[in-house]
C-alpha positions as CSV (number, residue, x, y, z in Angstrom):
1,M,6.1,16.9,-3.9
2,T,2.3,16.8,-4.1
3,P,0.6,14.3,-1.8
4,N,-0.6,12.2,-4.8
5,I,2.9,11.7,-6.1
6,Q,4.1,10.9,-2.6
7,L,1.4,8.2,-2.3
8,V,2.6,6.7,-5.6
9,W,6.2,6.6,-4.3
10,Q,5.1,5.1,-1.0
11,I,3.1,2.3,-2.8
12,A,6.0,1.7,-5.2
13,G,8.4,1.5,-2.2
14,I,6.2,-0.9,-0.4
15,G,5.9,-3.1,-3.5
16,I,9.6,-3.2,-4.1
17,L,10.4,-4.0,-0.5
18,T,7.7,-6.7,-0.3
19,A,9.0,-8.3,-3.5
20,V,12.6,-8.4,-2.3
21,V,11.5,-9.9,1.1
22,V,9.3,-12.5,-0.6
23,S,12.0,-13.4,-3.0
24,V,14.5,-14.0,-0.2
25,L,12.0,-16.0,1.9
26,T,11.1,-18.1,-1.2
27,Q,14.8,-18.9,-1.9
28,A,15.2,-19.8,1.8
29,D,12.2,-22.3,1.4
30,R,10.0,-20.3,3.7
31,K,7.0,-20.0,1.5
32,E,4.5,-19.7,4.3
33,F,6.3,-16.6,5.6
34,A,6.6,-15.2,2.1
35,W,2.9,-15.5,1.6
36,L,2.3,-13.7,4.9
37,V,4.7,-10.9,3.9
38,S,3.0,-10.4,0.6
39,L,-0.4,-10.4,2.3
40,G,0.9,-7.8,4.7
41,G,2.1,-5.7,1.8
42,V,-1.3,-5.8,0.1
43,I,-3.0,-4.9,3.4
44,V,-0.8,-1.9,3.9
45,V,-1.3,-0.6,0.4
46,L,-5.1,-1.1,0.6
47,W,-5.0,0.9,3.9
48,L,-3.2,3.8,2.1
49,V,-5.7,3.7,-0.7
50,V,-8.8,3.6,1.5
51,R,-7.4,6.5,3.5
52,M,-6.9,8.5,0.3
53,I,-10.5,7.7,-0.8
54,A,-11.9,8.8,2.5
55,D,-10.1,12.1,2.1
56,L,-11.6,12.4,-1.4
57,F,-15.1,11.9,0.0
58,Q,-14.5,14.5,2.7
59,T,-13.4,17.0,0.0
60,V,-16.5,16.2,-2.1
61,R,-18.8,16.7,1.0
62,A,-17.1,20.0,1.8
63,I,-17.4,21.3,-1.8
64,F,-21.1,20.4,-2.1
65,Q,-21.8,21.1,1.6
66,L,-23.5,17.7,2.2
């Protein structure tokens, strides 16, 4: 699989896992923990996206020799 498709699958997996955990915690009346889990999921996904954007900028610099 190409790295781009792998990143999409990783983000989807994190989203599904986060949604399940948040749903279980909400049903158990642990809304504070559910909020923290969803925040953690967003932070992990943002970290993956920022890393990919940094790789893009490195590639652009290498191509244009900046």
